[in-house]
C-alpha positions as CSV (number, residue, x, y, z in Angstrom):
1,X,8.4,-1.7,7.0
2,X,11.9,-0.2,7.0
3,X,14.8,-1.7,9.0
4,X,14.8,0.9,11.7
5,X,11.1,0.5,12.4
6,X,11.4,-3.3,12.5
7,X,14.3,-3.1,15.1
8,X,12.2,-0.7,17.2
9,X,9.2,-3.0,17.1
10,X,11.4,-6.0,18.1
11,X,12.9,-4.0,21.0
12,X,9.5,-3.0,22.2
13,X,8.2,-6.6,22.1
14,X,11.2,-7.8,24.1
15,X,10.7,-5.0,26.7
16,X,7.0,-5.8,27.2
17,X,7.8,-9.5,27.5
18,X,10.3,-8.8,30.2
19,X,7.8,-6.7,32.1
20,X,5.1,-9.4,31.9
21,X,7.4,-12.3,33.0
22,X,8.9,-10.5,36.0
23,X,5.7,-10.8,38.2
24,X,5.4,-14.5,37.2
25,X,9.0,-15.1,38.4
26,X,8.2,-13.4,41.7
27,X,5.2,-15.6,42.2
28,X,7.3,-18.7,41.9
29,X,9.4,-17.8,45.0
30,X,8.8,-17.7,48.7
31,X,10.5,-16.2,51.7
32,X,12.3,-18.8,53.7
33,X,13.4,-17.9,57.2
34,X,16.4,-19.3,59.1
35,X,18.5,-20.4,56.1
36,X,20.5,-17.3,55.3
37,X,24.2,-17.2,56.0
38,X,25.6,-14.1,57.6
39,X,25.6,-11.2,55.1
40,X,23.5,-13.1,52.6
41,X,19.9,-12.3,53.6
42,X,17.5,-10.9,51.0
43,X,15.9,-8.0,52.9
44,X,14.7,-6.7,56.2
45,X,14.6,-9.0,59.2
46,X,11.7,-9.7,61.5
47,X,13.1,-7.7,64.4
48,X,13.3,-4.6,62.3
49,X,16.9,-4.0,63.3
50,X,17.9,-3.5,59.6
51,X,16.0,-3.0,56.4
52,X,18.4,-4.1,53.6
53,X,19.9,-7.2,52.0
54,X,23.2,-8.4,53.1
55,X,23.0,-7.1,56.7
56,X,22.5,-10.3,58.7
57,X,25.1,-10.9,61.3
58,X,24.6,-14.6,62.1
59,X,24.3,-17.8,60.0
60,X,20.8,-19.3,60.1
61,X,19.2,-16.6,62.1
62,X,15.5,-17.4,62.4
63,X,14.6,-13.7,61.8
64,X,16.5,-13.5,58.5
65,X,15.2,-14.8,55.2
66,X,16.1,-15.5,51.6
67,X,13.9,-16.0,48.5
68,X,13.8,-19.6,47.4
69,X,11.9,-21.5,44.8
70,X,8.3,-22.1,46.0
71,X,8.0,-25.4,47.8
72,X,11.7,-25.9,48.6
73,X,11.9,-24.1,51.9
74,X,11.0,-27.1,54.1
75,X,13.5,-29.2,52.2
76,X,16.2,-26.7,53.3
77,X,15.0,-26.9,56.9
78,X,13.6,-23.4,56.7
79,X,10.6,-21.7,58.3
80,X,7.6,-19.9,57.0
81,X,7.1,-16.3,58.2
82,X,4.5,-17.4,60.7
83,X,6.7,-20.1,62.1
84,X,9.7,-17.7,62.4
85,X,7.6,-15.1,64.1
86,X,6.4,-17.7,66.6
87,X,9.9,-18.8,67.3
88,X,11.4,-15.4,67.8
89,X,8.6,-14.4,70.3
90,X,9.5,-17.3,72.7
């Protein structure tokens, strides 16, 4: 095997490894509502008033969320999606 082919094979292996590990990393996170600082949310809010990250206006808004390591949301005094929906309806 020549040097060029070996480098190409190594690169292909690294790329496939990255593609396989990305879903695993996503599975180890959960949405945690009510912990994001203003401008530091991860995506759309519950109210639907925006659909992008970094658009929250208030600290600790119950309708805004951030991804956190699975199992740590409650330690941060955060809410699950169902809890946040129930709180924003009342």
